C-alpha positions as CSV (number, residue, x, y, z in Angstrom):
1,M,-0.2,-0.1,-0.3
2,Q,2.9,2.5,1.0
3,D,4.5,1.6,-2.1
4,K,1.4,3.1,-4.1
5,L,1.1,6.0,-2.1
6,S,4.5,6.8,-2.4
7,K,4.0,7.3,-6.7
8,I,1.8,10.1,-6.6
9,R,0.3,10.8,-10.1
10,P,1.5,13.5,-12.1
11,E,-1.8,15.4,-12.6
12,V,-2.5,15.0,-8.4
13,Q,0.5,16.5,-8.1
14,W,0.1,19.4,-10.6
15,F,-3.3,19.6,-8.8
16,A,-1.7,19.5,-5.4
17,N,1.3,22.5,-6.9
18,R,-1.8,24.3,-7.9
19,M,-3.3,23.9,-4.7
20,E,-0.6,25.2,-2.5
21,K,0.4,28.1,-4.6
22,K,-3.3,29.5,-3.7
23,L,-3.1,28.5,0.3
24,A,0.7,30.4,-0.4
25,K,-0.8,33.4,-1.5
26,N,-3.8,33.5,1.1
27,E,-1.1,33.2,3.9
28,Y,-2.1,35.8,5.6
29,K,-5.8,35.5,6.0
30,T,-7.3,33.3,9.5
31,H,-5.9,29.7,9.3
32,W,-8.8,27.2,8.5
33,K,-8.4,26.0,11.9
34,Y,-10.2,28.4,13.3
35,L,-13.3,28.9,11.3
36,T,-15.9,26.8,11.7
37,F,-17.1,24.0,9.5
38,E,-20.6,26.3,8.6
39,S,-18.1,29.1,7.2
40,L,-16.5,27.2,5.3
41,I,-19.0,25.1,3.5
42,L,-20.8,28.3,2.5
43,K,-17.3,29.6,1.2
44,M,-17.1,26.3,-0.8
45,D,-20.4,26.6,-2.1
46,I,-20.3,29.9,-3.0
47,E,-16.9,28.6,-4.5
48,F,-19.1,26.0,-6.4
49,S,-21.2,28.6,-7.4
50,E,-18.5,31.0,-9.3
51,L,-17.0,27.6,-11.0
52,K,-20.6,26.8,-12.5
53,I,-20.9,30.4,-13.7
54,A,-17.2,30.2,-15.2
55,W,-18.1,26.7,-16.8
56,K,-21.4,28.3,-18.4
57,E,-20.0,31.4,-19.7
58,C,-17.6,29.2,-21.4
59,I,-19.9,26.7,-22.7
60,E,-22.2,29.8,-23.6
61,N,-19.4,31.8,-25.7
62,I,-17.9,28.9,-27.0
63,Q,-14.4,29.9,-25.2
64,M,-13.3,26.4,-24.5
65,E,-9.9,27.0,-26.3
66,D,-9.3,30.2,-25.0
67,K,-6.5,29.6,-22.4
68,A,-7.5,32.2,-19.9
69,T,-11.1,30.9,-19.8
70,I,-9.6,27.8,-19.3
71,E,-7.4,29.2,-16.4
72,A,-10.4,30.6,-14.7
73,L,-11.8,27.4,-14.5
74,I,-8.6,25.5,-13.3
75,N,-8.8,28.7,-10.5
76,E,-12.4,28.0,-9.4
77,C,-11.3,24.2,-9.0
78,I,-8.7,24.8,-6.9
79,D,-11.1,27.1,-5.0
80,V,-13.1,24.1,-4.1
81,A,-10.7,21.9,-3.8
82,N,-8.8,24.1,-0.8
83,Y,-12.1,23.9,0.7
84,A,-12.8,20.8,0.5
85,M,-9.2,20.1,1.7
86,M,-9.6,22.4,5.0
87,L,-13.4,20.9,5.9
88,T,-11.2,17.4,5.1
89,D,-8.5,18.2,7.6
90,K,-10.8,19.6,10.8
91,F,-12.8,16.2,10.4
92,N,-9.2,14.3,10.4
93,D,-8.8,16.4,13.5
94,I,-11.9,15.4,15.2
95,V,-11.1,11.5,14.2
96,G,-7.4,11.8,15.7
97,K,-8.5,13.3,19.3
98,R,-10.9,10.9,19.1
99,E,-8.1,8.1,18.3
100,A,-5.7,9.7,21.1
101,D,-8.3,10.2,23.6
102,R,-8.7,6.3,23.3
103,E,-5.3,5.2,23.3
104,R,-4.8,7.8,26.6
105,A,-7.6,6.4,28.1
106,E,-6.5,3.0,26.8
107,R,-3.0,3.3,28.4
108,E,-4.6,4.9,31.7
109,R,-6.4,1.6,32.1
110,A,-4.0,-0.5,32.0
111,E,-1.6,2.1,34.9
112,V,-4.8,1.3,37.0
113,E,-4.4,-2.7,36.7
114,R,-0.5,-2.5,37.1
115,I,-1.6,-0.4,40.4
116,K,-4.2,-3.4,41.0
117,E,-2.2,-5.9,40.3
118,L,0.8,-4.4,42.3
119,A,-1.4,-3.6,45.5
120,R,-2.6,-7.6,45.3
121,I,1.2,-8.5,45.2
122,D,1.5,-6.2,48.4
123,K,-1.2,-7.4,50.0
124,K,-0.1,-11.0,49.7
125,M,3.2,-10.0,50.8
126,L,1.7,-8.2,54.1
127,E,-0.2,-11.4,54.3
128,N,2.8,-13.7,54.1
129,W,4.4,-11.2,56.9
130,E,2.0,-11.8,59.4
131,N,1.7,-15.7,58.7
132,L,5.4,-15.9,59.4
133,N,5.7,-13.7,62.3
134,K,2.5,-15.9,63.8
135,E,4.3,-19.1,63.7
136,R,7.2,-17.9,65.0
137,G,5.2,-17.0,67.7
138,K,6.1,-13.2,66.9
139,R,3.7,-10.3,67.7
140,Y,3.5,-8.9,63.7
141,I,5.5,-6.1,62.9
142,N,4.8,-4.1,59.7
143,P,7.6,-3.4,57.9
144,K,6.0,-0.4,56.2
145,L,6.3,1.3,59.6
146,I,9.8,0.3,60.2
147,N,12.9,3.0,60.3
148,N,15.1,2.3,58.8
149,G,17.2,5.4,59.5
């Protein structure tokens, strides 16, 4: 699977490069992570409407050979794609946070179980110590209370 992903199609690479150029041009704007889903969807909808208008004008004016017209269509496609990427990135953050939360909870559960096991071992050792002292006929002394100093 990794081999297939490492070989990005030239068309996808070209498109991604165009998307990045557009993002870099707008770097001064608020980062999409701070925008709401609703605002991103609204902006993508506006860009999609602009794409449909540009397409309609292109078809009506039979300008499919005009480089400027094609470039305008490409730019609108890039705009729509960038908003789709922004939304996807935000959705992915949610999934990533949930996964991180699950992993943290699992680590915490494992730590609790480890502590419980240590407590069981400690209790068993204490019981063994008590039994040993009883067998020897001595009064029980809790080893935790013995001053080592």
